[in-house]
C-alpha positions in Angstrom: 174.8 -109.6 15.3 175.9 -107.3 12.6 175.3 -103.5 12.8 174.0 -102.1 9.6 175.1 -98.5 10.4 178.8 -99.5 10.1 178.4 -100.6 6.4 180.4 -98.6 4.0 178.9 -97.1 0.8 181.1 -99.4 -1.3 179.2 -102.4 0.0 176.0 -101.3 -1.8 175.3 -103.8 -4.4 175.4 -103.0 -8.1 171.8 -104.2 -8.4 170.7 -101.5 -6.0 172.5 -98.9 -8.0 171.1 -100.2 -11.2 167.7 -99.0 -10.2 169.0 -95.5 -9.4 171.2 -94.8 -12.4 168.6 -95.1 -15.1 166.4 -92.5 -13.3 169.4 -90.1 -13.3 170.0 -90.8 -16.9 166.4 -90.2 -17.9 166.4 -86.9 -16.0 169.5 -85.8 -17.8 167.9 -86.8 -21.1 164.8 -84.8 -20.2 166.9 -81.7 -19.4 168.8 -82.2 -22.7 165.5 -82.4 -24.7 164.2 -79.3 -22.9 167.4 -77.4 -23.7 167.1 -78.6 -27.3 163.5 -77.4 -27.5 164.5 -74.0 -26.1 167.3 -73.7 -28.6 164.9 -74.4 -31.4 162.4 -71.9 -30.1 165.1 -69.2 -29.7 166.4 -69.9 -33.3 162.8 -69.6 -34.6 162.2 -66.4 -32.7 165.5 -64.9 -34.0 164.4 -65.8 -37.5 161.0 -64.2 -37.0 162.6 -61.1 -35.6 164.9 -60.9 -38.7 161.9 -61.3 -41.1 159.8 -58.6 -39.4 162.8 -56.3 -39.1 163.4 -56.7 -42.8 159.8 -55.7 -43.6 160.2 -52.8 -41.2 163.3 -51.7 -43.1 161.6 -52.0 -46.4 158.5 -50.1 -45.3 160.6 -47.4 -43.6 162.5 -46.8 -46.9 159.3 -46.9 -48.9 157.6 -44.4 -46.6 160.6 -42.1 -46.6 160.8 -42.3 -50.4 157.1 -41.4 -50.7 157.5 -38.5 -48.4 155.0 -39.7 -45.9 157.5 -40.4 -43.1 159.1 -38.1 -40.6 161.5 -40.5 -38.8 161.3 -40.1 -35.1 164.3 -42.3 -34.3 167.3 -39.8 -34.2 169.8 -42.4 -35.4 167.7 -43.5 -38.3 166.8 -39.8 -39.1 170.5 -39.0 -39.3 171.3 -42.0 -41.4 168.5 -41.3 -43.8 170.1 -37.9 -44.5 173.0 -39.9 -46.0 170.7 -42.0 -48.0 168.8 -45.3 -47.7 172.0 -47.4 -48.0 173.4 -46.0 -44.7 170.2 -47.0 -42.9 170.3 -50.5 -44.6 173.9 -51.1 -43.4 173.1 -49.8 -39.9 170.0 -51.9 -39.4 171.6 -55.0 -40.8 174.6 -54.7 -38.6 172.5 -54.1 -35.5 170.3 -57.0 -36.4 173.2 -59.3 -37.1 174.9 -58.4 -33.8 171.7 -58.7 -31.7 170.8 -61.9 -33.5 174.2 -63.4 -32.8 174.0 -62.6 -29.1 170.5 -64.1 -28.8 171.5 -67.1 -30.8 174.7 -67.7 -28.9 172.7 -67.6 -25.6 169.9 -69.7 -27.0 170.2 -72.4 -24.2 169.4 -69.8 -21.5 166.0 -68.8 -20.4 166.9 -65.1 -20.5 167.6 -65.3 -24.3 164.2 -66.9 -24.8 162.4 -64.2 -22.8 164.4 -61.4 -24.6 163.4 -62.9 -28.0 159.7 -63.0 -27.0 159.9 -59.3 -25.8 161.7 -58.2 -29.0 159.3 -60.1 -31.2 156.3 -58.6 -29.4 157.8 -55.1 -29.9 158.3 -55.8 -33.6 154.8 -57.2 -34.0 153.6 -53.9 -32.5 155.7 -52.1 -35.1 154.2 -54.2 -37.9 150.6 -53.4 -36.7 151.5 -49.7 -36.6 152.8 -49.9 -40.2 149.6 -51.6 -41.2 147.5 -48.9 -39.7 149.8 -46.2 -41.2 149.4 -47.6 -44.7 145.7 -48.1 -44.2 145.4 -44.3 -43.5 147.8 -43.5 -46.3 145.8 -45.7 -48.8 142.6 -44.3 -47.6 143.7 -40.7 -47.9 144.9 -41.2 -51.5 141.9 -43.2 -52.6 139.2 -41.3 -50.7 139.9 -38.0 -52.4 140.1 -39.6 -55.9 136.9 -41.7 -55.7 133.6 -41.3 -54.1 134.0 -44.1 -51.5 132.5 -44.7 -48.1 135.7 -43.9 -46.3 135.6 -41.2 -43.6 139.1 -39.8 -43.5 138.7 -38.8 -39.8 137.1 -42.0 -38.6 139.8 -44.6 -37.7 137.2 -47.3 -37.1 136.1 -47.0 -40.7 139.6 -47.2 -41.9 140.4 -50.2 -39.8 137.3 -52.1 -40.7 137.6 -51.4 -44.5 141.4 -51.8 -44.8 142.5 -54.5 -42.4 
């Protein structure tokens, strides 16, 4: 009588291993596809952050030029004293550096989470810009024409301008 416990692992047939190896390969392929999908999402998030940041920069420069902006960011306020080109160079260099870091870590979950948080923050900034320009447009139009805007009623401004 042969004892099975004394069998060495080398004696396992190739046919038995053939059923295990494809399962491992398909799991690796699934992980690779998931990483690839995360990489694409992070790249898309970084692109969206760049687009929204560009519009934030343009609106900041426009508002500063129109005299309707008192910049609260001390770095941007100092740079605006040197002119809009200084702010442009600063924002583009920060955006390039941060985008490079996020893109180089695109396979990691932390980069995806960071992208989502930064994107949500910039969406909030975009909404604030929209509200700011709604008030600005309303204040310049309301005094020139007899419109139904109530300058001190934000609901009226939001309903009529958004």
